[in-house]
C-alpha positions in Angstrom: 19.4 -14.8 25.5 19.9 -14.4 21.7 17.9 -12.0 19.4 16.1 -15.0 17.9 14.9 -16.1 21.4 13.7 -12.6 22.2 11.8 -12.2 18.9 9.9 -15.4 19.4 9.1 -14.5 23.0 8.2 -10.9 21.9 5.2 -12.1 19.7 2.1 -12.6 22.0 -0.8 -12.8 19.5 -1.1 -12.4 15.7 -3.7 -12.2 13.0 -3.3 -12.0 9.2 -5.5 -10.3 6.7 -4.8 -11.2 3.0 -6.2 -8.6 0.6 -5.1 -9.2 -3.0 -1.4 -8.4 -3.4 -1.3 -7.0 0.1 -1.1 -8.8 3.4 -1.7 -7.1 6.7 -0.2 -8.5 9.9 -1.6 -7.5 13.3 0.8 -8.5 16.0 0.6 -8.0 19.8 4.1 -7.7 21.1 5.6 -7.3 24.5 7.9 -4.6 25.8 10.9 -5.2 28.0 8.8 -3.8 30.9 6.2 -6.5 30.3 3.5 -4.3 28.7 1.9 -4.9 25.3 1.8 -2.8 22.1 0.5 -3.4 18.6 2.3 -3.5 15.3 0.5 -3.3 12.0 2.5 -4.4 9.0 1.5 -4.0 5.4 3.3 -6.3 3.0 2.9 -5.8 -0.7 4.2 -8.2 -3.4 5.9 -6.8 -6.5 6.6 -9.1 -9.4 9.5 -8.4 -11.9 9.3 -9.0 -15.6 11.5 -12.1 -15.2 9.0 -13.7 -12.7 11.0 -13.0 -9.6 9.4 -11.0 -6.9 10.0 -9.0 -3.7 8.0 -7.6 -0.9 7.8 -4.1 0.4 6.8 -3.7 4.0 5.6 -0.8 6.0 5.1 -1.0 9.8 3.2 1.0 12.3 3.9 0.7 16.0 0.8 1.6 18.1 1.2 2.0 21.9 -1.6 1.7 24.4 -1.6 5.4 25.2 -2.6 6.1 21.6 -5.2 3.3 21.2 -8.3 5.5 21.9 -7.4 8.4 19.7 -6.2 6.0 16.9 -9.5 4.0 17.1 -11.6 7.2 17.1 -9.8 8.6 14.0 -9.9 5.3 12.2 -13.6 4.9 12.9 -14.3 8.5 11.8 -12.4 8.0 8.5 -14.1 4.7 7.7 -17.5 6.1 8.5 -16.8 9.2 6.3 -15.8 7.0 3.3 -18.8 4.7 3.7 -21.2 7.7 4.1 -19.7 9.5 1.1 -19.2 6.6 -1.3 -21.1 3.6 0.1 -19.7 0.1 0.7 -19.5 -0.9 -3.0 -15.9 -1.1 -4.3 -15.8 1.2 -7.4 -12.1 0.8 -8.4 -11.8 -0.9 -11.8 -8.8 -2.8 -10.5 -11.0 -4.6 -8.0 -13.7 -5.6 -10.5 -13.8 -9.3 -11.3 -13.5 -8.7 -15.0 -10.7 -6.1 -14.8 -8.0 -6.5 -17.4 -4.9 -4.3 -17.1 -4.1 -2.3 -20.2 -0.6 -1.9 -21.5 -0.8 1.8 -20.5 -2.4 3.1 -17.4 -4.6 6.3 -17.5 -1.6 8.2 -16.1 0.6 7.1 -18.9 -2.0 8.0 -21.5 -2.3 11.5 -20.0 1.4 11.9 -19.9 1.7 10.8 -23.6 -0.9 13.4 -24.6 1.0 16.1 -22.7 4.2 15.1 -24.5 2.4 15.2 -27.9 1.0 18.7 -27.2 4.4 19.9 -25.9 6.3 18.6 -29.0 3.9 20.3 -31.4 5.4 23.6 -30.4 8.8 22.7 -31.8 9.7 23.3 -35.4 10.4 20.2 -37.5 13.8 20.7 -39.1 15.9 18.5 -41.3 19.5 17.8 -40.5 20.2 18.6 -44.2 19.3 22.2 -43.4 22.1 22.5 -40.8 
């Protein structure tokens, strides 16, 4: 049996969740021993200035012996976030009227730090050297 045949046979059940530039894949796969496990893959699209793009993928393998603890921790984290911040999305990036500036807030802060740091230097003329 080739690797291609094994991969096709390996996938038992799949669901896809599209979320903006990210896509999440939930795949039930089979082990060689005939048991099942879950893979969760995050795929994020990055576009280059020339219009070309690539995807970065991150994958988590979740086995049955970890399901209960994983589910408990995930539920606890989700409940904490909802209790602390509510269900409303408050990120500017996720607002319908969001327009990306040419500089992000981090870049603006870094620019201010550079300006403050360069004020400490003495302005000299190369004619003085």
